[in-house]
Each structure stands twice: as structure tokens, then as C-alpha cells.
C-alpha positions as CSV (number, residue, x, y, z in Angstrom):
1,M,42.8,248.3,170.4
2,Y,43.2,246.9,173.9
3,Q,45.5,248.9,176.2
4,P,47.5,246.8,178.7
5,I,47.0,247.9,182.3
6,K,50.1,246.2,183.7
7,I,53.2,246.9,181.6
8,S,55.7,244.2,181.1
9,T,59.4,244.2,180.3
10,N,61.2,241.9,177.9
11,E,64.3,239.9,178.9
12,F,66.4,237.5,176.9
13,I,68.3,234.8,178.7
14,P,70.5,232.0,177.3
15,I,68.9,228.6,177.7
16,R,70.2,225.5,175.9
17,G,71.3,227.2,172.7
18,H,68.3,229.6,172.6
19,D,67.9,233.2,173.5
20,Y,64.8,232.7,175.5
21,H,62.3,235.6,175.5
22,V,60.7,236.1,178.9
23,R,57.9,238.6,179.5
24,V,58.2,240.0,183.0
25,W,55.5,241.8,185.0
26,G,57.1,243.2,188.2
27,D,60.7,243.6,189.4
28,P,62.8,240.4,189.7
29,S,65.2,242.3,192.1
30,K,62.3,243.2,194.5
31,T,61.2,241.1,197.4
32,Y,57.5,240.1,197.3
33,T,55.3,238.6,200.0
34,T,53.8,236.2,197.4
35,K,55.5,233.4,195.5
36,P,56.5,234.1,191.9
37,L,54.0,233.0,189.3
38,V,55.3,231.5,186.0
39,L,52.8,231.3,183.1
40,L,53.4,228.7,180.3
41,H,51.5,229.2,177.0
42,G,50.1,226.6,174.7
43,W,50.8,225.3,171.2
44,M,51.1,228.1,168.5
45,D,50.7,230.8,171.2
46,V,53.0,233.3,172.9
47,G,53.6,234.5,176.5
48,A,51.9,237.8,175.7
49,S,48.7,235.8,175.5
50,F,48.4,236.0,179.3
51,Q,48.2,239.9,179.3
52,F,44.5,240.0,179.8
53,L,44.7,237.6,182.7
54,V,47.6,239.4,184.3
55,D,45.7,242.7,184.0
56,S,42.8,241.1,185.9
57,L,44.9,239.8,188.8
58,K,44.9,242.0,191.9
59,G,47.8,242.7,194.3
60,E,51.5,242.7,193.7
61,R,53.2,239.6,192.4
62,L,56.2,238.8,190.2
63,I,54.9,237.1,187.1
64,L,56.9,235.6,184.2
65,A,55.8,234.2,180.9
66,P,58.4,232.8,178.5
67,D,57.9,232.1,174.8
68,W,58.6,228.4,174.3
69,R,61.4,227.5,171.8
70,G,60.1,227.9,168.3
71,F,57.5,230.4,169.4
72,G,57.3,234.2,169.8
73,F,60.6,236.0,170.1
74,T,62.6,233.1,171.4
75,K,65.4,232.4,168.9
76,N,67.8,229.5,168.3
77,R,71.3,230.9,168.5
78,L,72.8,227.9,166.7
79,Q,70.6,227.7,163.7
80,S,67.8,229.6,162.0
81,A,64.2,228.8,162.9
82,E,63.7,227.5,159.3
83,S,66.4,224.9,159.6
84,Q,65.0,223.3,162.7
85,D,62.6,220.8,161.3
86,H,61.2,219.1,164.4
87,F,60.7,219.6,168.1
88,Y,60.7,217.1,171.0
89,F,58.2,217.5,173.9
90,A,60.8,216.7,176.6
91,D,62.8,219.7,175.6
92,Y,60.1,222.0,177.1
93,L,60.7,220.3,180.4
94,G,64.4,220.9,180.1
95,D,63.9,224.5,179.1
96,L,61.6,225.1,182.1
97,E,64.1,223.6,184.5
98,F,66.8,226.0,183.2
99,L,64.4,228.9,183.3
100,I,63.5,228.3,187.0
101,D,67.2,227.8,187.8
102,H,68.0,231.1,186.3
103,Y,65.3,233.2,188.1
104,F,64.5,231.2,191.2
105,P,67.4,228.9,192.2
106,A,66.5,228.8,195.9
107,Q,62.8,229.2,196.1
108,T,59.6,227.5,195.2
109,I,57.2,229.0,192.7
110,D,53.6,228.8,191.6
111,L,53.2,227.4,188.2
112,L,50.3,227.9,185.6
113,G,50.1,226.4,182.2
114,H,47.5,226.5,179.4
115,S,46.9,223.6,177.0
116,M,50.3,222.3,176.0
117,G,51.7,224.4,178.8
118,G,49.3,222.7,181.2
119,N,50.7,219.3,180.2
120,I,54.2,220.5,180.8
121,C,53.2,221.9,184.2
122,M,51.7,218.6,185.3
123,L,54.8,216.6,184.3
124,Y,57.2,219.1,185.8
125,A,55.3,219.2,189.1
126,G,55.5,215.4,189.4
127,I,59.2,215.3,188.6
128,R,60.4,218.3,190.6
129,T,57.9,218.2,193.4
130,E,60.0,220.3,195.8
131,R,60.0,223.3,193.4
132,I,56.3,223.9,193.0
133,G,54.1,225.6,195.7
134,K,50.8,225.5,193.8
135,L,49.9,224.4,190.3
136,I,47.2,225.6,188.0
137,N,46.3,223.6,184.9
138,L,44.2,225.4,182.3
139,E,42.8,222.8,179.9
140,G,46.0,220.8,179.8
141,F,44.3,217.6,178.8
142,G,47.2,215.6,177.5
143,M,46.6,213.5,174.4
144,P,44.5,210.4,173.5
145,S,45.9,207.1,174.7
146,S,48.1,205.3,172.3
147,R,49.1,201.7,171.7
148,P,52.6,200.3,170.9
149,S,51.2,198.9,167.6
150,Q,50.8,202.5,166.4
151,A,54.6,203.2,166.5
152,P,55.6,201.9,163.0
153,T,52.9,204.1,161.4
154,R,53.8,207.1,163.5
155,Y,57.5,206.9,162.7
156,A,56.6,206.6,159.0
157,K,54.4,209.6,159.2
158,W,57.1,211.6,160.9
159,L,59.6,210.7,158.2
160,D,57.2,211.6,155.4
161,E,56.4,215.0,157.0
162,L,60.1,215.8,157.5
163,K,60.6,215.4,153.8
164,K,57.6,217.6,153.0
165,Y,58.9,220.3,155.4
166,N,62.3,220.3,153.9
167,K,60.8,220.6,150.4
168,G,58.9,223.7,151.6
169,E,55.6,222.0,151.5
170,I,54.7,222.6,155.2
171,T,54.5,226.3,155.9
172,L,52.5,228.9,157.9
173,Q,50.6,231.3,155.6
174,P,51.4,235.0,155.9
175,Y,48.7,237.7,156.4
176,T,48.3,241.0,154.6
177,S,47.9,243.0,157.8
178,S,47.6,242.9,161.6
179,E,43.8,243.3,161.1
180,A,43.8,240.1,159.0
181,V,45.7,238.3,161.8
182,A,43.1,239.6,164.3
183,Q,40.3,238.2,162.1
184,R,42.1,234.9,162.1
185,L,42.2,234.9,165.9
186,I,38.5,235.7,166.0
187,K,37.7,232.9,163.5
188,T,39.5,230.4,165.8
189,N,37.9,231.8,168.9
190,P,34.7,233.8,168.3
191,R,34.5,234.6,171.9
192,I,37.5,236.9,171.9
193,S,36.6,240.6,171.7
194,I,37.8,242.6,168.7
195,D,39.9,244.9,170.8
196,K,41.8,242.0,172.4
197,A,42.2,240.3,169.1
198,Q,43.7,243.4,167.5
199,W,46.2,243.8,170.3
200,L,47.1,240.1,170.5
201,A,47.6,240.1,166.7
202,T,50.5,242.5,167.1
203,Q,52.1,240.1,169.6
204,W,51.2,236.8,167.9
205,A,52.6,237.9,164.5
206,Q,55.2,240.4,163.1
207,P,55.5,242.1,159.7
208,D,58.4,241.5,157.3
209,A,60.0,244.1,155.1
210,Q,57.3,243.7,152.5
211,G,54.5,244.4,155.0
212,L,53.3,240.8,155.2
213,W,52.5,239.6,158.8
214,H,54.0,236.2,159.9
215,I,52.9,234.1,162.8
216,Q,55.6,233.9,165.5
217,G,55.9,230.2,165.4
218,A,58.0,227.7,163.5
219,A,56.1,225.8,160.8
220,A,58.0,222.6,162.0
221,H,55.5,222.5,164.9
222,K,53.0,221.2,162.4
223,I,55.0,218.0,162.0
224,S,53.7,215.1,163.9
225,S,55.7,213.9,166.9
226,A,57.8,210.9,166.3
227,N,56.9,209.7,169.8
228,L,53.6,208.3,170.9
229,Y,51.9,209.8,173.9
230,R,52.2,207.2,176.7
231,V,49.4,207.9,179.0
232,D,50.5,205.3,181.6
233,E,53.8,207.1,182.0
234,A,52.0,210.4,182.4
235,R,49.7,208.9,185.1
236,E,52.7,207.7,187.0
237,V,54.3,211.2,187.0
238,H,51.0,212.7,188.0
239,K,50.8,210.4,191.0
240,R,53.9,212.0,192.4
241,I,52.5,215.6,192.4
242,T,52.5,216.9,196.0
243,A,51.5,220.5,195.3
244,P,47.8,221.5,195.5
245,V,46.4,221.6,192.0
246,L,43.7,223.7,190.5
247,C,42.3,222.4,187.2
248,V,40.2,224.9,185.3
249,T,38.2,223.9,182.2
250,G,35.8,225.9,180.0
251,E,32.1,225.2,179.6
252,E,32.6,224.2,176.0
253,D,33.9,220.6,175.6
254,S,37.2,221.2,173.7
255,L,38.1,217.5,173.6
256,K,34.9,216.6,171.7
257,K,35.8,219.2,169.1
258,W,39.4,218.0,168.7
259,F,39.2,214.2,169.2
260,N,35.5,213.3,168.8
261,E,35.2,209.8,170.3
262,H,38.9,209.1,170.5
263,Y,39.4,211.0,173.8
264,K,36.5,212.1,175.9
265,I,36.4,214.6,178.8
266,E,35.3,211.7,181.1
267,E,38.7,210.0,180.4
268,F,40.5,213.2,181.3
269,Y,38.7,213.5,184.6
270,D,39.6,209.8,185.3
271,R,43.3,210.6,184.7
272,M,43.1,213.5,187.1
273,K,42.1,211.1,189.9
274,E,45.8,210.2,190.1
275,V,46.5,213.6,191.6
276,S,46.0,213.5,195.4
277,N,45.1,217.1,196.0
278,I,43.2,218.5,193.1
279,T,40.3,221.0,192.7
280,H,38.3,221.3,189.5
281,H,36.5,224.5,188.4
282,Q,34.5,224.9,185.3
283,L,34.2,228.4,183.8
284,A,30.9,229.4,182.2
285,E,30.7,231.0,178.7
286,C,34.2,230.1,177.6
287,G,36.0,227.6,175.5
288,H,39.6,226.4,175.4
289,M,41.1,230.0,175.4
290,L,39.5,230.8,178.8
291,H,42.2,233.3,179.6
292,H,40.9,235.3,176.6
293,D,37.2,234.6,177.0
294,Q,36.8,235.3,180.7
295,P,40.0,236.8,182.1
296,E,38.3,238.5,185.0
297,S,36.4,235.4,186.2
298,L,39.5,233.2,185.7
299,A,41.6,235.7,187.8
300,Q,39.1,235.5,190.7
301,V,39.3,231.7,190.7
302,I,43.1,231.8,190.5
303,E,43.4,234.4,193.3
304,S,41.2,232.4,195.6
305,F,43.3,229.3,195.0
306,L,46.6,231.0,195.5
307,A,45.5,233.0,198.6
């Protein structure tokens, strides 16, 4: 099993009714010569997912990686995870604001996000321009363009899925062992090595009293969003980003796998033209989970950008 090189500590801070779990590499009370780096994970992932990348980064830097609400060890203090039957994307922006207020009320930070976390990064940097020093977007593509005419069908789908969830028809399947979880990670991403998959499995899932392993994520995340993705609004926010931006994508075209002809990589590159100071780097021999596939190469690209 993979052995972490840089050991993290676990903190829980109150944010908007949640006990937010934050993985910390470094000492928050210490003064560093570099800006803090906050890492934001993607959908159905956890902050520990960045361990391989952190281990590959050189030098001293304070690094934080929260578990988003409904993921990992972050827990809702007002209700059980099972009773929360939907999530709103804007809440992640609110949670990030409170997180930065808690740790860094009077300084700018560097911000990195993967996938969903990359989408949150891009929006936050365009809304709170003064708080971000440099921004790194790892395959945070956004979503396909939508049309207002899709709204009635989307709301109906959301209502139908809420009913299914509350009847217990939308769930996350348990696994018989951590090894079974590791094999599930490998099935999703064949490029991840077995030792990394085995370690990540123990962070991505936890056993119950009967020995079954459960993914650290609320099944309600599988419910479709009630709100359409409004690409025109995202473009307007992206125009306001003043921080230098590094966009890193994998050699494999993830968008083609997810959306086929509905959202192409060329459209994503066109959207990124709205950002005034952006650099694009494509990593060879990796797919969407590039911080798992090529953590050393990714670390070199990031360090060059942050230097």
C-alpha cells in the first residue's frame, strides 16, 4: 500500500451548519514565504485524493484540502447525511468563502481545483478577485450549454428523483472490503497504480460495524440539479478573473467520454478565451484524474507556475 511522504493533520471547523473536515499539510500557525495553497476536490471524491500530488510538491508550503459538504468526513450538524436529499452548487461557493475567512482572513491565497472543484475555483476567482493570487484549474470544464426551454423537464426530473431518493431507490452500493473499493477505483481509472488505489480506498470509503465499506459521499449527490447550467453567466464571471490562471488537462479527452457530441473540448477552449491571463498545459499519458495518473509531472507544472 502507498505510504504518504508528507503527513497531514485533520481539523474540523464549523461552517454553515457543518463540521467541515479539512486536511492540513503544514502548520497554520507558522509563517511561510509562499502563499497558502487550497486544494478543492471534485464530485464523489475527497480531500485526501490530493495526497500523491502533495507528496510530489517540493519546498515548504501550507496546503489545505477540505472535504466538500456531503463528502468525506464533513458532517451536517443539523441533520443526518441521509436526510439531506439534495445539494445546491452555490453552497460550495459559500462554504469556500467561510473556509478562507476562517484560515486566511487577511491574505491572498493560491487556489487549485479539480473537476467540480475547478468549476468552483473559476467562479470564486471571478467573484472575489482580490482574494486569489494564482489559480489552477485541473479539468474543471463546466457543463454543456443549456436552453431555458429545458427548464420544465429538468424541474420534473428533479422532483421525480427526490421521490425515488426518499423511497430508498437511489443509493450508493457498499463493498465487501477495502480491496473491493480499490478495484472499483481501478475500474474507473485504469491508470491508477494498485498501491495508490489501495491507500485511497481507505480514505474514499469507511467500514461499518458489519464490515461493509461505504463510499464517503451522500447518495443525494446522484440527484440531478434542479438548476440548469447557464454558460453565459459563467462566461461573465470568468471575464472578471484577474489572477493568472493555469489550466491543465489530460491527454485523454474526458469530455468526449462524458458528453459525446453535446459538449466538445473545442467549446471548452473557446470558453477559456474569456480569461485574460491563462496558460494551458496538457499532460501526456493521463486522463481526468491527472493528479492520480501523473502526480510528479503535474507537480512540476504547478511549481513552475507558482514560482
